[in-house]
N, CA, C and O atoms as CSV, one atom per row, in Angstrom:
chain,resi,resn,atom,element,x,y,z
A,1,MET,N,N,-9.800,-31.407,73.808
A,1,MET,CA,C,-10.434,-32.012,72.655
A,1,MET,C,C,-10.817,-30.888,71.691
A,1,MET,O,O,-11.494,-29.930,72.067
A,2,VAL,N,N,-10.374,-31.024,70.454
A,2,VAL,CA,C,-10.680,-30.024,69.437
A,2,VAL,C,C,-11.276,-30.744,68.240
A,2,VAL,O,O,-10.592,-31.596,67.673
A,3,PRO,N,N,-12.478,-30.470,67.823
A,3,PRO,CA,C,-13.420,-29.543,68.448
A,3,PRO,C,C,-14.100,-30.188,69.657
A,3,PRO,O,O,-14.106,-31.408,69.817
A,4,PHE,N,N,-14.659,-29.348,70.480
A,4,PHE,CA,C,-15.451,-29.810,71.619
A,4,PHE,C,C,-16.744,-29.026,71.655
A,4,PHE,O,O,-16.697,-27.796,71.659
A,5,PRO,N,N,-17.874,-29.662,71.680
A,5,PRO,CA,C,-18.053,-31.108,71.616
A,5,PRO,C,C,-17.735,-31.650,70.222
A,5,PRO,O,O,-17.536,-30.896,69.270
A,6,MET,N,N,-17.694,-32.965,70.134
A,6,MET,CA,C,-17.357,-33.633,68.878
A,6,MET,C,C,-18.386,-33.315,67.805
A,6,MET,O,O,-19.587,-33.272,68.073
A,7,LEU,N,N,-17.903,-33.092,66.584
A,7,LEU,CA,C,-18.808,-32.906,65.455
A,7,LEU,C,C,-19.444,-34.246,65.096
A,7,LEU,O,O,-18.885,-35.302,65.390
A,8,GLU,N,N,-20.600,-34.198,64.466
A,8,GLU,CA,C,-21.279,-35.431,64.086
A,8,GLU,C,C,-20.431,-36.230,63.104
A,8,GLU,O,O,-19.789,-35.672,62.214
A,9,THR,N,N,-20.442,-37.554,63.285
A,9,THR,CA,C,-19.759,-38.458,62.371
A,9,THR,C,C,-20.544,-39.753,62.290
A,9,THR,O,O,-21.207,-40.147,63.250
A,10,GLU,N,N,-20.471,-40.412,61.150
A,10,GLU,CA,C,-21.122,-41.712,60.996
A,10,GLU,C,C,-20.278,-42.829,61.587
A,10,GLU,O,O,-20.769,-43.947,61.746
A,11,SER,N,N,-19.022,-42.555,61.917
A,11,SER,CA,C,-18.104,-43.576,62.397
A,11,SER,C,C,-18.253,-43.821,63.892
A,11,SER,O,O,-17.904,-42.973,64.713
A,12,ALA,N,N,-18.780,-45.002,64.234
A,12,ALA,CA,C,-18.887,-45.383,65.647
A,12,ALA,C,C,-17.497,-45.537,66.255
A,12,ALA,O,O,-17.300,-45.240,67.433
A,13,ALA,N,N,-16.530,-45.999,65.460
A,13,ALA,CA,C,-15.160,-46.158,65.955
A,13,ALA,C,C,-14.579,-44.805,66.363
A,13,ALA,O,O,-13.936,-44.700,67.408
A,14,GLU,N,N,-14.797,-43.777,65.555
A,14,GLU,CA,C,-14.294,-42.446,65.900
A,14,GLU,C,C,-14.992,-41.895,67.134
A,14,GLU,O,O,-14.352,-41.260,67.972
A,15,ARG,N,N,-16.290,-42.125,67.257
A,15,ARG,CA,C,-17.004,-41.658,68.449
A,15,ARG,C,C,-16.464,-42.330,69.709
A,15,ARG,O,O,-16.250,-41.667,70.724
A,16,ARG,N,N,-16.241,-43.652,69.647
A,16,ARG,CA,C,-15.713,-44.366,70.818
A,16,ARG,C,C,-14.311,-43.881,71.178
A,16,ARG,O,O,-14.003,-43.697,72.356
A,17,LEU,N,N,-13.468,-43.674,70.181
A,17,LEU,CA,C,-12.119,-43.170,70.460
A,17,LEU,C,C,-12.166,-41.779,71.077
A,17,LEU,O,O,-11.476,-41.508,72.060
A,18,TYR,N,N,-12.977,-40.900,70.505
A,18,TYR,CA,C,-13.100,-39.538,71.019
A,18,TYR,C,C,-13.499,-39.576,72.493
A,18,TYR,O,O,-12.885,-38.910,73.326
A,19,GLU,N,N,-14.523,-40.355,72.804
A,19,GLU,CA,C,-14.990,-40.450,74.187
A,19,GLU,C,C,-13.918,-41.051,75.095
A,19,GLU,O,O,-13.744,-40.607,76.230
A,20,GLY,N,N,-13.204,-42.054,74.601
A,20,GLY,CA,C,-12.130,-42.663,75.383
A,20,GLY,C,C,-11.001,-41.698,75.660
A,20,GLY,O,O,-10.495,-41.637,76.781
A,21,PHE,N,N,-10.594,-40.933,74.642
A,21,PHE,CA,C,-9.539,-39.928,74.848
A,21,PHE,C,C,-9.990,-38.891,75.864
A,21,PHE,O,O,-9.226,-38.502,76.747
A,22,LEU,N,N,-11.237,-38.445,75.736
A,22,LEU,CA,C,-11.776,-37.427,76.634
A,22,LEU,C,C,-11.760,-37.915,78.084
A,22,LEU,O,O,-11.433,-37.151,78.992
A,23,GLU,N,N,-12.107,-39.164,78.301
A,23,GLU,CA,C,-12.188,-39.712,79.655
A,23,GLU,C,C,-10.828,-40.113,80.232
A,23,GLU,O,O,-10.628,-40.022,81.443
A,24,GLN,N,N,-9.889,-40.557,79.384
A,24,GLN,CA,C,-8.695,-41.205,79.898
A,24,GLN,C,C,-7.395,-40.408,79.803
A,24,GLN,O,O,-6.461,-40.671,80.560
A,25,LEU,N,N,-7.315,-39.450,78.899
A,25,LEU,CA,C,-6.067,-38.701,78.753
A,25,LEU,C,C,-6.073,-37.482,79.662
A,25,LEU,O,O,-7.108,-36.846,79.861
A,26,ASP,N,N,-4.895,-37.163,80.217
A,26,ASP,CA,C,-4.841,-35.983,81.074
A,26,ASP,C,C,-4.764,-34.709,80.231
A,26,ASP,O,O,-4.662,-34.770,79.006
A,27,GLU,N,N,-4.812,-33.564,80.896
A,27,GLU,CA,C,-4.922,-32.278,80.202
A,27,GLU,C,C,-3.674,-31.875,79.424
A,27,GLU,O,O,-3.717,-30.914,78.655
A,28,ALA,N,N,-2.559,-32.591,79.606
A,28,ALA,CA,C,-1.359,-32.278,78.832
A,28,ALA,C,C,-1.523,-32.685,77.366
A,28,ALA,O,O,-0.844,-32.146,76.492
A,29,PHE,N,N,-2.416,-33.629,77.098
A,29,PHE,CA,C,-2.680,-34.066,75.726
A,29,PHE,C,C,-3.693,-33.144,75.075
A,29,PHE,O,O,-4.651,-32.703,75.709
A,30,VAL,N,N,-3.467,-32.856,73.792
A,30,VAL,CA,C,-4.467,-32.151,72.985
A,30,VAL,C,C,-4.821,-33.102,71.851
A,30,VAL,O,O,-3.949,-33.549,71.105
A,31,VAL,N,N,-6.098,-33.404,71.729
A,31,VAL,CA,C,-6.575,-34.335,70.709
A,31,VAL,C,C,-7.404,-33.557,69.702
A,31,VAL,O,O,-8.396,-32.918,70.054
A,32,TYR,N,N,-6.984,-33.618,68.441
A,32,TYR,CA,C,-7.696,-32.965,67.343
A,32,TYR,C,C,-8.421,-34.054,66.557
A,32,TYR,O,O,-7.816,-35.056,66.176
A,33,HIS,N,N,-9.712,-33.861,66.315
A,33,HIS,CA,C,-10.492,-34.842,65.568
A,33,HIS,C,C,-10.775,-34.322,64.168
A,33,HIS,O,O,-11.119,-33.155,63.979
A,34,SER,N,N,-10.624,-35.206,63.190
A,34,SER,CA,C,-10.951,-34.916,61.793
A,34,SER,C,C,-10.164,-33.713,61.274
A,34,SER,O,O,-10.727,-32.655,60.991
A,35,VAL,N,N,-8.851,-33.902,61.156
A,35,VAL,CA,C,-7.940,-32.824,60.757
A,35,VAL,C,C,-7.738,-32.863,59.243
A,35,VAL,O,O,-7.122,-33.791,58.717
A,36,ASP,N,N,-8.259,-31.853,58.547
A,36,ASP,CA,C,-8.078,-31.735,57.098
A,36,ASP,C,C,-6.748,-31.068,56.794
A,36,ASP,O,O,-6.293,-30.196,57.535
A,37,TRP,N,N,-6.120,-31.491,55.682
A,37,TRP,CA,C,-4.879,-30.861,55.247
A,37,TRP,C,C,-4.838,-30.821,53.724
A,37,TRP,O,O,-5.472,-31.631,53.047
A,38,VAL,N,N,-4.078,-29.860,53.200
A,38,VAL,CA,C,-3.896,-29.709,51.755
A,38,VAL,C,C,-2.424,-29.430,51.496
A,38,VAL,O,O,-1.820,-28.570,52.137
A,39,LEU,N,N,-1.849,-30.173,50.543
A,39,LEU,CA,C,-0.460,-29.966,50.141
A,39,LEU,C,C,-0.413,-29.647,48.651
A,39,LEU,O,O,-1.289,-30.060,47.892
A,40,GLY,N,N,0.614,-28.912,48.242
A,40,GLY,CA,C,0.836,-28.674,46.827
A,40,GLY,C,C,1.507,-29.882,46.217
A,40,GLY,O,O,2.554,-30.314,46.701
A,41,GLY,N,N,0.933,-30.435,45.172
A,41,GLY,CA,C,1.508,-31.590,44.487
A,41,GLY,C,C,1.882,-31.237,43.063
A,41,GLY,O,O,1.574,-30.148,42.580
A,42,ARG,N,N,2.550,-32.167,42.391
A,42,ARG,CA,C,2.952,-31.933,40.993
A,42,ARG,C,C,1.752,-31.657,40.092
A,42,ARG,O,O,1.812,-30.826,39.187
A,43,ASP,N,N,0.666,-32.368,40.359
A,43,ASP,CA,C,-0.527,-32.240,39.523
A,43,ASP,C,C,-1.598,-31.379,40.173
A,43,ASP,O,O,-2.774,-31.484,39.824
A,44,GLY,N,N,-1.208,-30.536,41.106
A,44,GLY,CA,C,-2.166,-29.689,41.797
A,44,GLY,C,C,-2.276,-30.073,43.255
A,44,GLY,O,O,-1.525,-30.924,43.732
A,45,PRO,N,N,-3.202,-29.458,43.968
A,45,PRO,CA,C,-3.329,-29.701,45.397
A,45,PRO,C,C,-3.689,-31.150,45.713
A,45,PRO,O,O,-4.472,-31.784,45.006
A,46,VAL,N,N,-3.101,-31.651,46.785
A,46,VAL,CA,C,-3.411,-32.984,47.300
A,46,VAL,C,C,-4.090,-32.776,48.645
A,46,VAL,O,O,-3.554,-32.100,49.524
A,47,GLN,N,N,-5.267,-33.359,48.799
A,47,GLN,CA,C,-6.064,-33.145,49.992
A,47,GLN,C,C,-6.179,-34.443,50.771
A,47,GLN,O,O,-6.238,-35.521,50.180
A,48,GLY,N,N,-6.209,-34.346,52.094
A,48,GLY,CA,C,-6.365,-35.525,52.927
A,48,GLY,C,C,-6.948,-35.163,54.272
A,48,GLY,O,O,-7.258,-34.004,54.549
A,49,GLU,N,N,-7.094,-36.203,55.121
A,49,GLU,CA,C,-7.685,-35.992,56.429
A,49,GLU,C,C,-7.140,-37.048,57.369
A,49,GLU,O,O,-7.052,-38.223,57.013
A,50,ALA,N,N,-6.774,-36.625,58.572
A,50,ALA,CA,C,-6.380,-37.546,59.631
A,50,ALA,C,C,-7.553,-37.656,60.600
A,50,ALA,O,O,-8.121,-36.644,61.010
A,51,ASP,N,N,-7.914,-38.882,60.964
A,51,ASP,CA,C,-9.038,-39.046,61.885
A,51,ASP,C,C,-8.740,-38.382,63.226
A,51,ASP,O,O,-9.594,-37.688,63.779
A,52,PHE,N,N,-7.538,-38.590,63.750
A,52,PHE,CA,C,-7.124,-37.956,64.997
A,52,PHE,C,C,-5.658,-37.561,64.906
A,52,PHE,O,O,-4.845,-38.288,64.335
A,53,VAL,N,N,-5.330,-36.419,65.463
A,53,VAL,CA,C,-3.943,-36.013,65.686
A,53,VAL,C,C,-3.853,-35.719,67.181
A,53,VAL,O,O,-4.579,-34.876,67.708
A,54,ILE,N,N,-2.957,-36.423,67.846
A,54,ILE,CA,C,-2.812,-36.314,69.298
A,54,ILE,C,C,-1.450,-35.697,69.580
A,54,ILE,O,O,-0.432,-36.185,69.089
A,55,SER,N,N,-1.427,-34.628,70.367
A,55,SER,CA,C,-0.155,-33.973,70.676
A,55,SER,C,C,0.057,-33.899,72.187
A,55,SER,O,O,-0.886,-33.814,72.974
A,56,HIS,N,N,1.334,-33.937,72.551
A,56,HIS,CA,C,1.738,-33.852,73.958
A,56,HIS,C,C,3.068,-33.120,73.986
A,56,HIS,O,O,3.928,-33.397,73.150
A,57,PRO,N,N,3.269,-32.194,74.918
A,57,PRO,CA,C,4.489,-31.393,74.919
A,57,PRO,C,C,5.775,-32.211,75.114
A,57,PRO,O,O,6.841,-31.771,74.685
A,58,GLU,N,N,5.702,-33.365,75.736
A,58,GLU,CA,C,6.901,-34.186,75.942
A,58,GLU,C,C,6.952,-35.409,75.026
A,58,GLU,O,O,8.032,-35.826,74.606
A,59,HIS,N,N,5.797,-35.981,74.719
A,59,HIS,CA,C,5.749,-37.222,73.947
A,59,HIS,C,C,5.676,-37.001,72.445
A,59,HIS,O,O,5.932,-37.935,71.684
A,60,GLY,N,N,5.335,-35.797,71.989
A,60,GLY,CA,C,5.294,-35.508,70.566
A,60,GLY,C,C,3.903,-35.564,69.967
A,60,GLY,O,O,2.907,-35.283,70.634
A,61,VAL,N,N,3.852,-35.936,68.680
A,61,VAL,CA,C,2.609,-35.899,67.910
A,61,VAL,C,C,2.379,-37.267,67.274
A,61,VAL,O,O,3.313,-37.917,66.806
A,62,LEU,N,N,1.116,-37.690,67.268
A,62,LEU,CA,C,0.728,-38.973,66.693
A,62,LEU,C,C,-0.482,-38.768,65.804
A,62,LEU,O,O,-1.462,-38.152,66.224
A,63,ALA,N,N,-0.427,-39.278,64.577
A,63,ALA,CA,C,-1.600,-39.300,63.693
A,63,ALA,C,C,-2.210,-40.688,63.797
A,63,ALA,O,O,-1.500,-41.691,63.729
A,64,LEU,N,N,-3.519,-40.744,63.962
A,64,LEU,CA,C,-4.207,-42.010,64.173
A,64,LEU,C,C,-5.350,-42.151,63.185
A,64,LEU,O,O,-6.177,-41.250,63.043
A,65,GLU,N,N,-5.390,-43.278,62.507
A,65,GLU,CA,C,-6.465,-43.600,61.578
A,65,GLU,C,C,-7.391,-44.594,62.270
A,65,GLU,O,O,-6.947,-45.672,62.664
A,66,ALA,N,N,-8.664,-44.254,62.426
A,66,ALA,CA,C,-9.628,-45.119,63.112
A,66,ALA,C,C,-10.315,-46.032,62.108
A,66,ALA,O,O,-10.801,-45.577,61.072
A,67,LYS,N,N,-10.353,-47.316,62.421
A,67,LYS,CA,C,-11.059,-48.302,61.601
A,67,LYS,C,C,-11.978,-49.084,62.516
A,67,LYS,O,O,-11.542,-49.583,63.553
A,68,GLY,N,N,-13.239,-49.198,62.147
A,68,GLY,CA,C,-14.196,-49.955,62.939
A,68,GLY,C,C,-14.526,-51.265,62.266
A,68,GLY,O,O,-14.113,-51.508,61.132
A,69,GLY,N,N,-15.263,-52.106,62.954
A,69,GLY,CA,C,-15.644,-53.400,62.408
A,69,GLY,C,C,-14.475,-54.358,62.428
A,69,GLY,O,O,-13.536,-54.190,63.206
A,70,ALA,N,N,-14.532,-55.355,61.577
A,70,ALA,CA,C,-13.469,-56.354,61.488
A,70,ALA,C,C,-12.501,-55.952,60.377
A,70,ALA,O,O,-12.914,-55.636,59.262
A,71,ILE,N,N,-11.220,-55.969,60.696
A,71,ILE,CA,C,-10.184,-55.627,59.721
A,71,ILE,C,C,-9.398,-56.904,59.414
A,71,ILE,O,O,-8.961,-57.606,60.326
A,72,THR,N,N,-9.221,-57.200,58.123
A,72,THR,CA,C,-8.454,-58.381,57.729
A,72,THR,C,C,-7.380,-57.995,56.728
A,72,THR,O,O,-7.484,-56.985,56.032
A,73,TYR,N,N,-6.345,-58.826,56.675
A,73,TYR,CA,C,-5.243,-58.611,55.729
A,73,TYR,C,C,-5.008,-59.914,54.985
A,73,TYR,O,O,-4.910,-60.976,55.599
A,74,ASP,N,N,-4.917,-59.833,53.652
A,74,ASP,CA,C,-4.621,-60.990,52.812
A,74,ASP,C,C,-3.186,-60.853,52.317
A,74,ASP,O,O,-2.918,-60.038,51.435
A,75,PRO,N,N,-2.250,-61.643,52.873
A,75,PRO,CA,C,-0.853,-61.506,52.454
A,75,PRO,C,C,-0.626,-61.877,50.995
A,75,PRO,O,O,0.328,-61.401,50.380
A,76,GLY,N,N,-1.492,-62.726,50.431
A,76,GLY,CA,C,-1.348,-63.102,49.030
A,76,GLY,C,C,-1.549,-61.932,48.085
A,76,GLY,O,O,-0.813,-61.778,47.111
A,77,THR,N,N,-2.550,-61.104,48.376
A,77,THR,CA,C,-2.834,-59.947,47.521
A,77,THR,C,C,-2.294,-58.652,48.117
A,77,THR,O,O,-2.289,-57.607,47.465
A,78,ARG,N,N,-1.835,-58.737,49.377
A,78,ARG,CA,C,-1.333,-57.574,50.113
A,78,ARG,C,C,-2.409,-56.498,50.229
A,78,ARG,O,O,-2.131,-55.305,50.100
A,79,ARG,N,N,-3.640,-56.941,50.476
A,79,ARG,CA,C,-4.774,-56.014,50.594
A,79,ARG,C,C,-5.435,-56.144,51.958
A,79,ARG,O,O,-5.497,-57.217,52.559
A,80,TRP,N,N,-5.926,-54.998,52.416
A,80,TRP,CA,C,-6.672,-54.911,53.666
A,80,TRP,C,C,-8.142,-54.798,53.338
A,80,TRP,O,O,-8.507,-54.188,52.333
A,81,ALA,N,N,-9.001,-55.382,54.177
A,81,ALA,CA,C,-10.450,-55.280,53.992
A,81,ALA,C,C,-11.089,-54.930,55.332
A,81,ALA,O,O,-10.555,-55.243,56.396
A,82,GLN,N,N,-12.227,-54.282,55.254
A,82,GLN,CA,C,-12.972,-53.865,56.433
A,82,GLN,C,C,-14.401,-54.381,56.293
A,82,GLN,O,O,-15.043,-54.191,55.260
A,83,SER,N,N,-14.892,-55.038,57.352
A,83,SER,CA,C,-16.254,-55.559,57.361
A,83,SER,C,C,-17.036,-54.889,58.476
A,83,SER,O,O,-16.538,-54.718,59.588
A,84,GLY,N,N,-18.259,-54.516,58.164
A,84,GLY,CA,C,-19.114,-53.874,59.156
A,84,GLY,C,C,-20.563,-53.975,58.749
A,84,GLY,O,O,-20.949,-54.861,57.987
A,85,HIS,N,N,-21.371,-53.054,59.268
A,85,HIS,CA,C,-22.807,-53.045,58.992
A,85,HIS,C,C,-23.115,-52.912,57.502
A,85,HIS,O,O,-24.116,-53.445,57.024
A,86,SER,N,N,-22.261,-52.206,56.774
A,86,SER,CA,C,-22.532,-51.966,55.352
A,86,SER,C,C,-21.896,-53.023,54.450
A,86,SER,O,O,-21.872,-52.851,53.232
A,87,GLY,N,N,-21.381,-54.109,55.024
A,87,GLY,CA,C,-20.765,-55.160,54.224
A,87,GLY,C,C,-19.254,-55.111,54.312
A,87,GLY,O,O,-18.692,-54.495,55.218
A,88,THR,N,N,-18.600,-55.765,53.364
A,88,THR,CA,C,-17.138,-55.835,53.326
A,88,THR,C,C,-16.632,-55.071,52.113
A,88,THR,O,O,-17.172,-55.199,51.015
A,89,HIS,N,N,-15.590,-54.277,52.322
A,89,HIS,CA,C,-14.970,-53.587,51.197
A,89,HIS,C,C,-13.454,-53.556,51.385
A,89,HIS,O,O,-12.946,-53.554,52.506
A,90,VAL,N,N,-12.751,-53.531,50.253
A,90,VAL,CA,C,-11.294,-53.465,50.268
A,90,VAL,C,C,-10.884,-52.037,50.552
A,90,VAL,O,O,-11.414,-51.103,49.949
A,91,LEU,N,N,-9.945,-51.858,51.464
A,91,LEU,CA,C,-9.453,-50.516,51.783
A,91,LEU,C,C,-8.550,-50.025,50.659
A,91,LEU,O,O,-7.785,-50.798,50.082
A,92,ARG,N,N,-8.645,-48.761,50.361
A,92,ARG,CA,C,-7.831,-48.164,49.288
A,92,ARG,C,C,-6.352,-48.190,49.614
A,92,ARG,O,O,-5.510,-48.264,48.719
A,93,GLU,N,N,-6.038,-48.128,50.904
A,93,GLU,CA,C,-4.638,-48.007,51.315
A,93,GLU,C,C,-4.410,-48.781,52.608
A,93,GLU,O,O,-5.311,-48.896,53.439
A,94,ASP,N,N,-3.221,-49.301,52.769
A,94,ASP,CA,C,-2.802,-49.936,54.008
A,94,ASP,C,C,-3.004,-48.918,55.127
A,94,ASP,O,O,-2.452,-47.822,55.042
A,95,PRO,N,N,-3.777,-49.234,56.180
A,95,PRO,CA,C,-4.055,-48.239,57.221
A,95,PRO,C,C,-2.802,-47.731,57.928
A,95,PRO,O,O,-2.779,-46.592,58.394
A,96,PHE,N,N,-1.761,-48.555,58.014
A,96,PHE,CA,C,-0.514,-48.108,58.637
A,96,PHE,C,C,0.184,-47.080,57.754
A,96,PHE,O,O,0.692,-46.074,58.250
A,97,HIS,N,N,0.208,-47.333,56.438
A,97,HIS,CA,C,0.791,-46.358,55.511
A,97,HIS,C,C,-0.055,-45.093,55.455
A,97,HIS,O,O,0.479,-43.990,55.331
A,98,GLN,N,N,-1.369,-45.248,55.547
A,98,GLN,CA,C,-2.259,-44.084,55.530
A,98,GLN,C,C,-1.941,-43.159,56.698
A,98,GLN,O,O,-1.812,-41.951,56.505
A,99,ALA,N,N,-1.814,-43.705,57.905
A,99,ALA,CA,C,-1.499,-42.886,59.086
A,99,ALA,C,C,-0.110,-42.268,58.952
A,99,ALA,O,O,0.086,-41.107,59.310
A,100,ALA,N,N,0.859,-43.035,58.437
A,100,ALA,CA,C,2.216,-42.502,58.266
A,100,ALA,C,C,2.227,-41.367,57.257
A,100,ALA,O,O,2.884,-40.349,57.474
A,101,ASP,N,N,1.497,-41.533,56.142
A,101,ASP,CA,C,1.415,-40.473,55.134
A,101,ASP,C,C,0.763,-39.218,55.711
A,101,ASP,O,O,1.201,-38.103,55.425
A,102,GLU,N,N,-0.285,-39.396,56.526
A,102,GLU,CA,C,-0.935,-38.253,57.158
A,102,GLU,C,C,0.039,-37.538,58.076
A,102,GLU,O,O,0.088,-36.308,58.094
A,103,MET,N,N,0.811,-38.295,58.836
A,103,MET,CA,C,1.776,-37.698,59.759
A,103,MET,C,C,2.824,-36.891,58.994
A,103,MET,O,O,3.134,-35.759,59.363
A,104,HIS,N,N,3.362,-37.477,57.935
A,104,HIS,CA,C,4.362,-36.771,57.127
A,104,HIS,C,C,3.768,-35.521,56.464
A,104,HIS,O,O,4.432,-34.488,56.373
A,105,SER,N,N,2.537,-35.618,56.009
A,105,SER,CA,C,1.889,-34.473,55.377
A,105,SER,C,C,1.688,-33.340,56.372
A,105,SER,O,O,1.891,-32.171,56.043
A,106,LEU,N,N,1.291,-33.689,57.583
A,106,LEU,CA,C,1.092,-32.656,58.599
A,106,LEU,C,C,2.407,-32.039,59.052
A,106,LEU,O,O,2.470,-30.852,59.370
A,107,ALA,N,N,3.459,-32.859,59.078
A,107,ALA,CA,C,4.771,-32.326,59.480
A,107,ALA,C,C,5.266,-31.361,58.436
A,107,ALA,O,O,6.352,-30.799,58.580
């Protein structure tokens, strides 16, 4: 687990995932939490963050975006929303595309 111990986060979902990975994955896996990245873009640097990057010498690398609370999708508007303690808000990006973009950026 990198970092170990886990850095403070407001996300209960990330804390639960971190603890689950720590307890359930064997030592061949390396789990990185809160991975920042910067790429050069046409209009200057593009910055992002992957909630988790999980690597394994045989299985490869996976970028994972953690979402807590209730997640809904409206096919009419093609928008995702997240509901939790702080209310409901529309997600800026499809969480599947967000994780895929993070993976491509890290590669």
